[in-house]
PDB file of the backbone (N, CA, C, O) and the ligand in Angstrom, with CONECT records:
HET    MUC  A 101      10
ATOM      1  N   MET A   1     141.508 232.354  55.658  1.00  0.00           N
ATOM      2  CA  MET A   1     140.238 233.028  55.917  1.00  0.00           C
ATOM      3  C   MET A   1     140.321 234.539  55.626  1.00  0.00           C
ATOM      4  O   MET A   1     141.196 235.178  56.210  1.00  0.00           O
ATOM      5  N   LEU A   2     139.497 235.157  54.786  1.00  0.00           N
ATOM      6  CA  LEU A   2     139.539 236.593  54.604  1.00  0.00           C
ATOM      7  C   LEU A   2     138.586 237.374  55.480  1.00  0.00           C
ATOM      8  O   LEU A   2     137.454 237.010  55.799  1.00  0.00           O
ATOM      9  N   PHE A   3     139.259 238.615  55.864  1.00  0.00           N
ATOM     10  CA  PHE A   3     138.383 239.438  56.730  1.00  0.00           C
ATOM     11  C   PHE A   3     138.582 240.855  56.151  1.00  0.00           C
ATOM     12  O   PHE A   3     139.698 241.273  55.843  1.00  0.00           O
ATOM     13  N   HIS A   4     137.534 241.521  56.026  1.00  0.00           N
ATOM     14  CA  HIS A   4     137.539 242.948  55.916  1.00  0.00           C
ATOM     15  C   HIS A   4     137.515 243.703  57.209  1.00  0.00           C
ATOM     16  O   HIS A   4     136.614 243.649  58.045  1.00  0.00           O
ATOM     17  N   VAL A   5     138.618 244.415  57.274  1.00  0.00           N
ATOM     18  CA  VAL A   5     138.682 245.142  58.597  1.00  0.00           C
ATOM     19  C   VAL A   5     138.725 246.752  58.282  1.00  0.00           C
ATOM     20  O   VAL A   5     139.397 247.308  57.413  1.00  0.00           O
ATOM     21  N   GLU A   6     137.882 247.310  59.161  1.00  0.00           N
ATOM     22  CA  GLU A   6     137.995 248.925  59.121  1.00  0.00           C
ATOM     23  C   GLU A   6     138.674 249.386  60.345  1.00  0.00           C
ATOM     24  O   GLU A   6     138.309 248.974  61.446  1.00  0.00           O
ATOM     25  N   MET A   7     139.667 250.241  60.202  1.00  0.00           N
ATOM     26  CA  MET A   7     140.109 250.778  61.424  1.00  0.00           C
ATOM     27  C   MET A   7     139.881 252.284  61.456  1.00  0.00           C
ATOM     28  O   MET A   7     139.986 252.919  60.406  1.00  0.00           O
ATOM     29  N   THR A   8     139.601 252.835  62.495  1.00  0.00           N
ATOM     30  CA  THR A   8     139.552 254.286  62.620  1.00  0.00           C
ATOM     31  C   THR A   8     140.514 254.804  63.937  1.00  0.00           C
ATOM     32  O   THR A   8     140.292 254.470  65.100  1.00  0.00           O
ATOM     33  N   VAL A   9     141.482 255.575  63.555  1.00  0.00           N
ATOM     34  CA  VAL A   9     142.273 256.004  64.622  1.00  0.00           C
ATOM     35  C   VAL A   9     141.826 257.199  65.377  1.00  0.00           C
ATOM     36  O   VAL A   9     141.491 258.180  64.713  1.00  0.00           O
ATOM     37  N   LYS A  10     141.774 257.255  66.607  1.00  0.00           N
ATOM     38  CA  LYS A  10     141.248 258.333  67.582  1.00  0.00           C
ATOM     39  C   LYS A  10     142.343 258.554  68.581  1.00  0.00           C
ATOM     40  O   LYS A  10     142.265 258.017  69.686  1.00  0.00           O
ATOM     41  N   ILE A  11     143.355 259.309  68.258  1.00  0.00           N
ATOM     42  CA  ILE A  11     144.434 259.843  69.302  1.00  0.00           C
ATOM     43  C   ILE A  11     143.901 260.959  69.983  1.00  0.00           C
ATOM     44  O   ILE A  11     143.498 261.933  69.348  1.00  0.00           O
ATOM     45  N   PRO A  12     143.858 260.903  71.355  1.00  0.00           N
ATOM     46  CA  PRO A  12     143.339 262.126  72.152  1.00  0.00           C
ATOM     47  C   PRO A  12     144.190 263.413  71.667  1.00  0.00           C
ATOM     48  O   PRO A  12     145.390 263.255  71.438  1.00  0.00           O
ATOM     49  N   HIS A  13     143.608 264.652  71.510  1.00  0.00           N
ATOM     50  CA  HIS A  13     144.248 265.722  71.088  1.00  0.00           C
ATOM     51  C   HIS A  13     145.303 266.177  72.052  1.00  0.00           C
ATOM     52  O   HIS A  13     146.226 266.864  71.614  1.00  0.00           O
ATOM     53  N   ASP A  14     145.254 265.848  73.367  1.00  0.00           N
ATOM     54  CA  ASP A  14     146.197 266.237  74.311  1.00  0.00           C
ATOM     55  C   ASP A  14     147.506 265.134  74.419  1.00  0.00           C
ATOM     56  O   ASP A  14     148.470 265.231  75.178  1.00  0.00           O
ATOM     57  N   PHE A  15     147.277 264.232  73.583  1.00  0.00           N
ATOM     58  CA  PHE A  15     148.337 263.185  73.727  1.00  0.00           C
ATOM     59  C   PHE A  15     149.686 263.776  73.113  1.00  0.00           C
ATOM     60  O   PHE A  15     149.719 264.466  72.094  1.00  0.00           O
ATOM     61  N   PRO A  16     150.845 263.392  73.911  1.00  0.00           N
ATOM     62  CA  PRO A  16     151.991 264.026  73.388  1.00  0.00           C
ATOM     63  C   PRO A  16     152.406 263.799  71.897  1.00  0.00           C
ATOM     64  O   PRO A  16     152.434 262.635  71.496  1.00  0.00           O
ATOM     65  N   VAL A  17     152.698 264.713  71.130  1.00  0.00           N
ATOM     66  CA  VAL A  17     152.960 264.499  69.709  1.00  0.00           C
ATOM     67  C   VAL A  17     154.310 263.511  69.491  1.00  0.00           C
ATOM     68  O   VAL A  17     154.353 262.746  68.527  1.00  0.00           O
ATOM     69  N   GLU A  18     155.346 263.589  70.413  1.00  0.00           N
ATOM     70  CA  GLU A  18     156.600 262.839  70.206  1.00  0.00           C
ATOM     71  C   GLU A  18     155.986 261.269  70.441  1.00  0.00           C
ATOM     72  O   GLU A  18     156.312 260.377  69.657  1.00  0.00           O
ATOM     73  N   LYS A  19     155.244 261.053  71.367  1.00  0.00           N
ATOM     74  CA  LYS A  19     154.756 259.708  71.745  1.00  0.00           C
ATOM     75  C   LYS A  19     153.986 259.141  70.634  1.00  0.00           C
ATOM     76  O   LYS A  19     154.217 257.988  70.270  1.00  0.00           O
ATOM     77  N   ALA A  20     152.938 259.981  69.970  1.00  0.00           N
ATOM     78  CA  ALA A  20     152.151 259.539  69.006  1.00  0.00           C
ATOM     79  C   ALA A  20     153.053 259.209  67.898  1.00  0.00           C
ATOM     80  O   ALA A  20     152.921 258.114  67.351  1.00  0.00           O
ATOM     81  N   ASP A  21     154.001 260.071  67.486  1.00  0.00           N
ATOM     82  CA  ASP A  21     154.936 259.797  66.322  1.00  0.00           C
ATOM     83  C   ASP A  21     155.698 258.403  66.402  1.00  0.00           C
ATOM     84  O   ASP A  21     155.899 257.692  65.416  1.00  0.00           O
ATOM     85  N   ALA A  22     156.085 258.109  67.664  1.00  0.00           N
ATOM     86  CA  ALA A  22     156.879 256.864  67.816  1.00  0.00           C
ATOM     87  C   ALA A  22     155.759 255.752  67.612  1.00  0.00           C
ATOM     88  O   ALA A  22     156.012 254.761  66.927  1.00  0.00           O
ATOM     89  N   ILE A  23     154.664 255.908  68.144  1.00  0.00           N
ATOM     90  CA  ILE A  23     153.659 254.754  68.008  1.00  0.00           C
ATOM     91  C   ILE A  23     153.355 254.502  66.561  1.00  0.00           C
ATOM     92  O   ILE A  23     153.303 253.367  66.088  1.00  0.00           O
ATOM     93  N   LYS A  24     153.135 255.726  65.797  1.00  0.00           N
ATOM     94  CA  LYS A  24     152.867 255.563  64.521  1.00  0.00           C
ATOM     95  C   LYS A  24     154.024 254.820  63.534  1.00  0.00           C
ATOM     96  O   LYS A  24     153.824 254.071  62.578  1.00  0.00           O
ATOM     97  N   ALA A  25     155.272 255.280  64.088  1.00  0.00           N
ATOM     98  CA  ALA A  25     156.399 254.665  63.427  1.00  0.00           C
ATOM     99  C   ALA A  25     156.271 253.061  63.693  1.00  0.00           C
ATOM    100  O   ALA A  25     156.360 252.267  62.756  1.00  0.00           O
ATOM    101  N   ALA A  26     156.080 252.694  64.873  1.00  0.00           N
ATOM    102  CA  ALA A  26     156.013 251.199  65.205  1.00  0.00           C
ATOM    103  C   ALA A  26     154.989 250.644  64.478  1.00  0.00           C
ATOM    104  O   ALA A  26     155.143 249.551  63.933  1.00  0.00           O
ATOM    105  N   GLU A  27     153.860 251.322  64.394  1.00  0.00           N
ATOM    106  CA  GLU A  27     152.686 250.750  63.658  1.00  0.00           C
ATOM    107  C   GLU A  27     152.993 250.563  62.122  1.00  0.00           C
ATOM    108  O   GLU A  27     152.491 249.663  61.449  1.00  0.00           O
ATOM    109  N   LYS A  28     153.796 251.430  61.681  1.00  0.00           N
ATOM    110  CA  LYS A  28     154.022 251.338  60.075  1.00  0.00           C
ATOM    111  C   LYS A  28     155.023 250.089  59.937  1.00  0.00           C
ATOM    112  O   LYS A  28     154.789 249.302  59.021  1.00  0.00           O
ATOM    113  N   ALA A  29     156.097 249.855  60.759  1.00  0.00           N
ATOM    114  CA  ALA A  29     156.811 248.779  60.797  1.00  0.00           C
ATOM    115  C   ALA A  29     156.212 247.479  60.831  1.00  0.00           C
ATOM    116  O   ALA A  29     156.528 246.580  60.051  1.00  0.00           O
ATOM    117  N   TYR A  30     155.270 247.367  61.812  1.00  0.00           N
ATOM    118  CA  TYR A  30     154.380 246.136  62.214  1.00  0.00           C
ATOM    119  C   TYR A  30     153.535 245.863  60.904  1.00  0.00           C
ATOM    120  O   TYR A  30     153.494 244.748  60.384  1.00  0.00           O
ATOM    121  N   ALA A  31     152.879 246.944  60.423  1.00  0.00           N
ATOM    122  CA  ALA A  31     151.877 246.780  59.341  1.00  0.00           C
ATOM    123  C   ALA A  31     152.655 246.268  57.932  1.00  0.00           C
ATOM    124  O   ALA A  31     152.121 245.399  57.243  1.00  0.00           O
ATOM    125  N   GLN A  32     153.896 246.836  57.566  1.00  0.00           N
ATOM    126  CA  GLN A  32     154.588 246.512  56.609  1.00  0.00           C
ATOM    127  C   GLN A  32     155.180 244.887  56.757  1.00  0.00           C
ATOM    128  O   GLN A  32     155.272 244.101  55.813  1.00  0.00           O
ATOM    129  N   ASP A  33     155.494 244.645  57.958  1.00  0.00           N
ATOM    130  CA  ASP A  33     155.937 243.200  58.275  1.00  0.00           C
ATOM    131  C   ASP A  33     154.722 242.292  57.960  1.00  0.00           C
ATOM    132  O   ASP A  33     154.940 241.294  57.273  1.00  0.00           O
ATOM    133  N   LEU A  34     153.549 242.524  58.364  1.00  0.00           N
ATOM    134  CA  LEU A  34     152.407 241.697  58.178  1.00  0.00           C
ATOM    135  C   LEU A  34     152.027 241.622  56.504  1.00  0.00           C
ATOM    136  O   LEU A  34     151.575 240.629  55.933  1.00  0.00           O
ATOM    137  N   GLN A  35     152.314 242.853  55.924  1.00  0.00           N
ATOM    138  CA  GLN A  35     152.158 242.845  54.462  1.00  0.00           C
ATOM    139  C   GLN A  35     153.017 241.935  53.631  1.00  0.00           C
ATOM    140  O   GLN A  35     152.644 241.280  52.658  1.00  0.00           O
ATOM    141  N   ARG A  36     154.327 241.995  54.201  1.00  0.00           N
ATOM    142  CA  ARG A  36     155.311 241.207  53.586  1.00  0.00           C
ATOM    143  C   ARG A  36     155.170 239.662  53.934  1.00  0.00           C
ATOM    144  O   ARG A  36     155.670 238.828  53.180  1.00  0.00           O
ATOM    145  N   GLN A  37     154.517 239.308  55.031  1.00  0.00           N
ATOM    146  CA  GLN A  37     154.153 237.972  55.334  1.00  0.00           C
ATOM    147  C   GLN A  37     152.880 237.549  54.531  1.00  0.00           C
ATOM    148  O   GLN A  37     152.496 236.381  54.594  1.00  0.00           O
ATOM    149  N   GLY A  38     152.277 238.394  53.843  1.00  0.00           N
ATOM    150  CA  GLY A  38     150.994 238.001  53.151  1.00  0.00           C
ATOM    151  C   GLY A  38     149.773 237.880  53.921  1.00  0.00           C
ATOM    152  O   GLY A  38     148.758 237.365  53.452  1.00  0.00           O
ATOM    153  N   LYS A  39     149.869 238.430  55.315  1.00  0.00           N
ATOM    154  CA  LYS A  39     148.665 238.314  56.156  1.00  0.00           C
ATOM    155  C   LYS A  39     147.759 239.547  56.062  1.00  0.00           C
ATOM    156  O   LYS A  39     146.580 239.572  56.413  1.00  0.00           O
ATOM    157  N   TRP A  40     148.455 240.566  55.544  1.00  0.00           N
ATOM    158  CA  TRP A  40     147.668 241.951  55.587  1.00  0.00           C
ATOM    159  C   TRP A  40     147.691 242.180  53.955  1.00  0.00           C
ATOM    160  O   TRP A  40     148.656 242.719  53.414  1.00  0.00           O
ATOM    161  N   VAL A  41     146.619 241.754  53.273  1.00  0.00           N
ATOM    162  CA  VAL A  41     146.722 241.821  51.702  1.00  0.00           C
ATOM    163  C   VAL A  41     146.395 243.073  50.954  1.00  0.00           C
ATOM    164  O   VAL A  41     146.801 243.372  49.831  1.00  0.00           O
ATOM    165  N   HIS A  42     145.551 243.809  51.783  1.00  0.00           N
ATOM    166  CA  HIS A  42     145.121 245.260  51.205  1.00  0.00           C
ATOM    167  C   HIS A  42     145.095 246.026  52.411  1.00  0.00           C
ATOM    168  O   HIS A  42     144.703 245.597  53.496  1.00  0.00           O
ATOM    169  N   LEU A  43     145.602 247.373  52.144  1.00  0.00           N
ATOM    170  CA  LEU A  43     145.573 248.358  53.027  1.00  0.00           C
ATOM    171  C   LEU A  43     145.348 249.740  52.257  1.00  0.00           C
ATOM    172  O   LEU A  43     146.175 250.279  51.523  1.00  0.00           O
ATOM    173  N   TRP A  44     144.172 250.172  52.541  1.00  0.00           N
ATOM    174  CA  TRP A  44     143.672 251.425  51.673  1.00  0.00           C
ATOM    175  C   TRP A  44     143.353 252.541  52.696  1.00  0.00           C
ATOM    176  O   TRP A  44     142.713 252.258  53.709  1.00  0.00           O
ATOM    177  N   ARG A  45     143.761 253.735  52.472  1.00  0.00           N
ATOM    178  CA  ARG A  45     143.258 254.929  53.200  1.00  0.00           C
ATOM    179  C   ARG A  45     141.824 255.167  52.730  1.00  0.00           C
ATOM    180  O   ARG A  45     141.529 255.080  51.538  1.00  0.00           O
ATOM    181  N   VAL A  46     140.922 255.473  53.698  1.00  0.00           N
ATOM    182  CA  VAL A  46     139.523 255.984  53.537  1.00  0.00           C
ATOM    183  C   VAL A  46     139.889 257.535  53.265  1.00  0.00           C
ATOM    184  O   VAL A  46     140.507 258.226  54.075  1.00  0.00           O
ATOM    185  N   ALA A  47     139.441 257.964  52.065  1.00  0.00           N
ATOM    186  CA  ALA A  47     139.592 259.424  51.789  1.00  0.00           C
ATOM    187  C   ALA A  47     138.927 260.309  52.709  1.00  0.00           C
ATOM    188  O   ALA A  47     137.757 260.142  53.055  1.00  0.00           O
ATOM    189  N   GLY A  48     139.675 261.268  53.114  1.00  0.00           N
ATOM    190  CA  GLY A  48     139.193 262.348  54.056  1.00  0.00           C
ATOM    191  C   GLY A  48     138.927 261.915  55.559  1.00  0.00           C
ATOM    192  O   GLY A  48     138.310 262.668  56.312  1.00  0.00           O
ATOM    193  N   ARG A  49     139.395 260.711  55.968  1.00  0.00           N
ATOM    194  CA  ARG A  49     139.279 260.186  57.294  1.00  0.00           C
ATOM    195  C   ARG A  49     140.626 259.621  57.690  1.00  0.00           C
ATOM    196  O   ARG A  49     141.466 259.231  56.880  1.00  0.00           O
ATOM    197  N   TYR A  50     140.780 259.609  59.212  1.00  0.00           N
ATOM    198  CA  TYR A  50     141.994 259.043  59.603  1.00  0.00           C
ATOM    199  C   TYR A  50     141.600 257.366  59.793  1.00  0.00           C
ATOM    200  O   TYR A  50     141.558 256.848  60.909  1.00  0.00           O
ATOM    201  N   SER A  51     141.371 256.749  58.753  1.00  0.00           N
ATOM    202  CA  SER A  51     140.599 255.431  58.663  1.00  0.00           C
ATOM    203  C   SER A  51     141.382 254.590  57.661  1.00  0.00           C
ATOM    204  O   SER A  51     142.012 255.130  56.752  1.00  0.00           O
ATOM    205  N   ASN A  52     141.343 253.247  57.828  1.00  0.00           N
ATOM    206  CA  ASN A  52     141.857 252.500  56.699  1.00  0.00           C
ATOM    207  C   ASN A  52     140.831 251.368  56.406  1.00  0.00           C
ATOM    208  O   ASN A  52     140.089 251.020  57.324  1.00  0.00           O
ATOM    209  N   VAL A  53     140.746 250.813  55.278  1.00  0.00           N
ATOM    210  CA  VAL A  53     139.998 249.653  54.971  1.00  0.00           C
ATOM    211  C   VAL A  53     141.057 248.628  54.511  1.00  0.00           C
ATOM    212  O   VAL A  53     141.807 248.824  53.555  1.00  0.00           O
ATOM    213  N   SER A  54     141.052 247.570  55.240  1.00  0.00           N
ATOM    214  CA  SER A  54     142.108 246.491  54.980  1.00  0.00           C
ATOM    215  C   SER A  54     141.422 245.022  54.767  1.00  0.00           C
ATOM    216  O   SER A  54     140.330 244.724  55.250  1.00  0.00           O
ATOM    217  N   ILE A  55     142.182 244.197  54.015  1.00  0.00           N
ATOM    218  CA  ILE A  55     141.821 242.940  53.866  1.00  0.00           C
ATOM    219  C   ILE A  55     142.969 241.978  54.525  1.00  0.00           C
ATOM    220  O   ILE A  55     144.147 242.040  54.175  1.00  0.00           O
ATOM    221  N   PHE A  56     142.483 241.091  55.512  1.00  0.00           N
ATOM    222  CA  PHE A  56     143.564 240.247  56.125  1.00  0.00           C
ATOM    223  C   PHE A  56     143.280 238.770  55.678  1.00  0.00           C
ATOM    224  O   PHE A  56     142.121 238.394  55.504  1.00  0.00           O
ATOM    225  N   ASP A  57     144.380 237.921  55.491  1.00  0.00           N
ATOM    226  CA  ASP A  57     144.265 236.567  55.074  1.00  0.00           C
ATOM    227  C   ASP A  57     144.921 235.746  56.144  1.00  0.00           C
ATOM    228  O   ASP A  57     146.143 235.604  56.106  1.00  0.00           O
ATOM    229  N   VAL A  58     144.199 235.188  57.107  1.00  0.00           N
ATOM    230  CA  VAL A  58     144.742 234.591  58.221  1.00  0.00           C
ATOM    231  C   VAL A  58     144.128 233.103  58.498  1.00  0.00           C
ATOM    232  O   VAL A  58     143.154 232.735  57.841  1.00  0.00           O
ATOM    233  N   GLU A  59     144.678 232.309  59.420  1.00  0.00           N
ATOM    234  CA  GLU A  59     144.210 230.924  59.586  1.00  0.00           C
ATOM    235  C   GLU A  59     143.070 230.837  60.242  1.00  0.00           C
ATOM    236  O   GLU A  59     142.317 229.877  60.078  1.00  0.00           O
ATOM    237  N   SER A  60     142.780 231.925  61.142  1.00  0.00           N
ATOM    238  CA  SER A  60     141.682 231.592  62.132  1.00  0.00           C
ATOM    239  C   SER A  60     141.250 233.160  62.724  1.00  0.00           C
ATOM    240  O   SER A  60     141.940 234.172  62.601  1.00  0.00           O
ATOM    241  N   VAL A  61     140.038 233.069  63.335  1.00  0.00           N
ATOM    242  CA  VAL A  61     139.618 234.368  64.067  1.00  0.00           C
ATOM    243  C   VAL A  61     140.539 234.760  65.074  1.00  0.00           C
ATOM    244  O   VAL A  61     140.829 235.944  65.242  1.00  0.00           O
ATOM    245  N   ASP A  62     141.045 233.785  65.791  1.00  0.00           N
ATOM    246  CA  ASP A  62     141.901 233.971  66.864  1.00  0.00           C
ATOM    247  C   ASP A  62     143.387 234.536  66.451  1.00  0.00           C
ATOM    248  O   ASP A  62     144.029 235.244  67.227  1.00  0.00           O
ATOM    249  N   GLU A  63     143.804 234.210  65.337  1.00  0.00           N
ATOM    250  CA  GLU A  63     144.922 234.798  64.786  1.00  0.00           C
ATOM    251  C   GLU A  63     144.684 236.153  64.474  1.00  0.00           C
ATOM    252  O   GLU A  63     145.456 237.044  64.828  1.00  0.00           O
ATOM    253  N   LEU A  64     143.500 236.382  63.731  1.00  0.00           N
ATOM    254  CA  LEU A  64     143.098 237.887  63.411  1.00  0.00           C
ATOM    255  C   LEU A  64     143.219 238.705  64.615  1.00  0.00           C
ATOM    256  O   LEU A  64     143.936 239.704  64.667  1.00  0.00           O
ATOM    257  N   HIS A  65     142.463 238.238  65.646  1.00  0.00           N
ATOM    258  CA  HIS A  65     142.329 239.052  66.935  1.00  0.00           C
ATOM    259  C   HIS A  65     143.791 239.129  67.473  1.00  0.00           C
ATOM    260  O   HIS A  65     144.102 240.234  67.920  1.00  0.00           O
ATOM    261  N   THR A  66     144.677 238.222  67.508  1.00  0.00           N
ATOM    262  CA  THR A  66     146.027 238.395  68.069  1.00  0.00           C
ATOM    263  C   THR A  66     146.707 239.513  67.211  1.00  0.00           C
ATOM    264  O   THR A  66     147.297 240.430  67.782  1.00  0.00           O
ATOM    265  N   LEU A  67     146.628 239.448  65.811  1.00  0.00           N
ATOM    266  CA  LEU A  67     147.357 240.536  64.954  1.00  0.00           C
ATOM    267  C   LEU A  67     146.759 241.750  65.296  1.00  0.00           C
ATOM    268  O   LEU A  67     147.511 242.677  65.597  1.00  0.00           O
ATOM    269  N   LEU A  68     145.528 241.929  65.309  1.00  0.00           N
ATOM    270  CA  LEU A  68     144.838 243.328  65.406  1.00  0.00           C
ATOM    271  C   LEU A  68     145.183 243.863  66.752  1.00  0.00           C
ATOM    272  O   LEU A  68     145.544 245.037  66.827  1.00  0.00           O
ATOM    273  N   SER A  69     145.101 243.027  67.968  1.00  0.00           N
ATOM    274  CA  SER A  69     145.284 243.511  69.352  1.00  0.00           C
ATOM    275  C   SER A  69     146.752 243.809  69.643  1.00  0.00           C
ATOM    276  O   SER A  69     147.066 244.460  70.639  1.00  0.00           O
ATOM    277  N   SER A  70     147.711 243.309  68.726  1.00  0.00           N
ATOM    278  CA  SER A  70     149.007 243.697  68.853  1.00  0.00           C
ATOM    279  C   SER A  70     149.451 244.944  68.053  1.00  0.00           C
ATOM    280  O   SER A  70     150.638 245.271  68.076  1.00  0.00           O
ATOM    281  N   LEU A  71     148.571 245.627  67.369  1.00  0.00           N
ATOM    282  CA  LEU A  71     148.881 246.814  66.568  1.00  0.00           C
ATOM    283  C   LEU A  71     149.189 247.862  67.658  1.00  0.00           C
ATOM    284  O   LEU A  71     148.438 248.099  68.604  1.00  0.00           O
ATOM    285  N   PRO A  72     150.336 248.445  67.434  1.00  0.00           N
ATOM    286  CA  PRO A  72     150.670 249.634  68.348  1.00  0.00           C
ATOM    287  C   PRO A  72     149.684 250.584  68.441  1.00  0.00           C
ATOM    288  O   PRO A  72     149.587 251.142  69.534  1.00  0.00           O
ATOM    289  N   LEU A  73     148.854 250.938  67.482  1.00  0.00           N
ATOM    290  CA  LEU A  73     147.845 251.982  67.621  1.00  0.00           C
ATOM    291  C   LEU A  73     146.683 251.267  68.178  1.00  0.00           C
ATOM    292  O   LEU A  73     145.735 252.029  68.365  1.00  0.00           O
ATOM    293  N   PHE A  74     146.454 250.006  68.510  1.00  0.00           N
ATOM    294  CA  PHE A  74     145.324 249.348  68.948  1.00  0.00           C
ATOM    295  C   PHE A  74     144.576 250.165  70.035  1.00  0.00           C
ATOM    296  O   PHE A  74     143.365 250.349  69.912  1.00  0.00           O
ATOM    297  N   PRO A  75     145.248 250.649  71.073  1.00  0.00           N
ATOM    298  CA  PRO A  75     144.453 251.336  72.225  1.00  0.00           C
ATOM    299  C   PRO A  75     143.853 252.598  71.666  1.00  0.00           C
ATOM    300  O   PRO A  75     143.022 253.165  72.376  1.00  0.00           O
ATOM    301  N   PHE A  76     144.136 253.093  70.558  1.00  0.00           N
ATOM    302  CA  PHE A  76     143.513 254.290  69.938  1.00  0.00           C
ATOM    303  C   PHE A  76     142.715 254.089  68.831  1.00  0.00           C
ATOM    304  O   PHE A  76     142.358 255.042  68.139  1.00  0.00           O
ATOM    305  N   MET A  77     142.364 252.828  68.564  1.00  0.00           N
ATOM    306  CA  MET A  77     141.430 252.449  67.272  1.00  0.00           C
ATOM    307  C   MET A  77     140.146 252.034  67.629  1.00  0.00           C
ATOM    308  O   MET A  77     139.931 251.436  68.683  1.00  0.00           O
ATOM    309  N   ASP A  78     139.256 252.321  66.793  1.00  0.00           N
ATOM    310  CA  ASP A  78     137.833 251.636  66.645  1.00  0.00           C
ATOM    311  C   ASP A  78     138.004 250.765  65.519  1.00  0.00           C
ATOM    312  O   ASP A  78     138.336 251.188  64.412  1.00  0.00           O
ATOM    313  N   ILE A  79     137.758 249.412  65.809  1.00  0.00           N
ATOM    314  CA  ILE A  79     137.895 248.475  64.653  1.00  0.00           C
ATOM    315  C   ILE A  79     136.672 247.639  64.343  1.00  0.00           C
ATOM    316  O   ILE A  79     136.063 247.137  65.287  1.00  0.00           O
ATOM    317  N   THR A  80     136.245 247.441  63.052  1.00  0.00           N
ATOM    318  CA  THR A  80     135.134 246.688  62.889  1.00  0.00           C
ATOM    319  C   THR A  80     135.695 245.552  61.869  1.00  0.00           C
ATOM    320  O   THR A  80     136.443 245.820  60.928  1.00  0.00           O
ATOM    321  N   VAL A  81     135.288 244.407  62.147  1.00  0.00           N
ATOM    322  CA  VAL A  81     135.781 243.243  61.449  1.00  0.00           C
ATOM    323  C   VAL A  81     134.521 242.464  60.766  1.00  0.00           C
ATOM    324  O   VAL A  81     133.540 242.088  61.408  1.00  0.00           O
ATOM    325  N   THR A  82     134.698 242.285  59.387  1.00  0.00           N
ATOM    326  CA  THR A  82     133.549 241.528  58.696  1.00  0.00           C
ATOM    327  C   THR A  82     134.219 240.230  58.060  1.00  0.00           C
ATOM    328  O   THR A  82     135.258 240.302  57.405  1.00  0.00           O
ATOM    329  N   ALA A  83     133.564 239.077  58.296  1.00  0.00           N
ATOM    330  CA  ALA A  83     134.207 237.878  57.729  1.00  0.00           C
ATOM    331  C   ALA A  83     133.564 237.821  56.322  1.00  0.00           C
ATOM    332  O   ALA A  83     132.397 238.113  56.061  1.00  0.00           O
ATOM    333  N   LEU A  84     134.558 237.378  55.418  1.00  0.00           N
ATOM    334  CA  LEU A  84     134.210 237.400  54.023  1.00  0.00           C
ATOM    335  C   LEU A  84     133.950 235.723  53.478  1.00  0.00           C
ATOM    336  O   LEU A  84     134.629 234.770  53.860  1.00  0.00           O
ATOM    337  N   ALA A  85     133.038 235.666  52.702  1.00  0.00           N
ATOM    338  CA  ALA A  85     132.702 234.382  52.081  1.00  0.00           C
ATOM    339  C   ALA A  85     132.925 234.526  50.540  1.00  0.00           C
ATOM    340  O   ALA A  85     132.868 235.613  49.965  1.00  0.00           O
ATOM    341  N   ARG A  86     133.147 233.503  50.009  1.00  0.00           N
ATOM    342  CA  ARG A  86     133.342 233.541  48.537  1.00  0.00           C
ATOM    343  C   ARG A  86     131.867 233.952  47.849  1.00  0.00           C
ATOM    344  O   ARG A  86     130.826 233.434  48.253  1.00  0.00           O
ATOM    345  N   HIS A  87     131.888 234.779  46.943  1.00  0.00           N
ATOM    346  CA  HIS A  87     130.686 235.245  46.181  1.00  0.00           C
ATOM    347  C   HIS A  87     130.399 234.263  45.105  1.00  0.00           C
ATOM    348  O   HIS A  87     131.303 234.008  44.309  1.00  0.00           O
ATOM    349  N   PRO A  88     129.232 233.676  44.988  1.00  0.00           N
ATOM    350  CA  PRO A  88     128.972 232.701  43.900  1.00  0.00           C
ATOM    351  C   PRO A  88     129.055 233.066  42.540  1.00  0.00           C
ATOM    352  O   PRO A  88     129.089 232.221  41.646  1.00  0.00           O
ATOM    353  N   SER A  89     129.090 234.363  42.324  1.00  0.00           N
ATOM    354  CA  SER A  89     129.308 235.021  41.004  1.00  0.00           C
ATOM    355  C   SER A  89     130.955 235.441  40.614  1.00  0.00           C
ATOM    356  O   SER A  89     131.356 235.767  39.497  1.00  0.00           O
ATOM    357  N   ALA A  90     131.668 235.344  41.714  1.00  0.00           N
ATOM    358  CA  ALA A  90     133.150 235.539  41.508  1.00  0.00           C
ATOM    359  C   ALA A  90     133.571 234.701  40.608  1.00  0.00           C
ATOM    360  O   ALA A  90     133.031 233.598  40.520  1.00  0.00           O
ATOM    361  N   ILE A  91     134.606 235.062  39.777  1.00  0.00           N
ATOM    362  CA  ILE A  91     135.350 234.221  38.810  1.00  0.00           C
ATOM    363  C   ILE A  91     136.821 234.252  39.388  1.00  0.00           C
ATOM    364  O   ILE A  91     137.722 233.639  38.814  1.00  0.00           O
TER     365      ILE A  91
HETATM  366  O1  MUC A 101     147.102 254.902  59.426  1.00  0.00           O
HETATM  367  C1  MUC A 101     146.270 254.119  59.752  1.00  0.00           C
HETATM  368  O2  MUC A 101     145.299 253.776  59.144  1.00  0.00           O
HETATM  369  C2  MUC A 101     146.523 253.171  61.019  1.00  0.00           C
HETATM  370  C3  MUC A 101     147.395 252.132  60.803  1.00  0.00           C
HETATM  371  C4  MUC A 101     147.181 251.061  59.796  1.00  0.00           C
HETATM  372  C5  MUC A 101     148.406 250.926  59.228  1.00  0.00           C
HETATM  373  C6  MUC A 101     149.431 251.758  59.607  1.00  0.00           C
HETATM  374  O3  MUC A 101     150.533 251.930  59.144  1.00  0.00           O
HETATM  375  O4  MUC A 101     148.891 252.576  60.513  1.00  0.00           O
CONECT  366  367
CONECT  367  366  368  369
CONECT  368  367
CONECT  369  367  370
CONECT  370  369  371  375
CONECT  371  370  372
CONECT  372  371  373
CONECT  373  372  374  375
CONECT  374  373
CONECT  375  370  373
END
């Protein structure tokens, strides 16, 4: 099952920089592991924003929720999920 996911990161301005850097490093390792597993198949930066547009390929909505809610940056993110169906004109 494919899902379009948009994530916007909002870390409070008064959050300690060292803690934020540690969370970002953990996020990067987690994201790269999911990409190597083939679950996080696209990861694009939205130009000019601390946001990304991603495509996930997972077995179920429950799996997607588990993956997303395990993101180290999850407490600092607004996330929008859109389920994707095959377009009839796609080849
Ligand atoms: O930077 C982001 O968009 C947030 C998050 C998503 C992947 C990652 O490494 O960090």
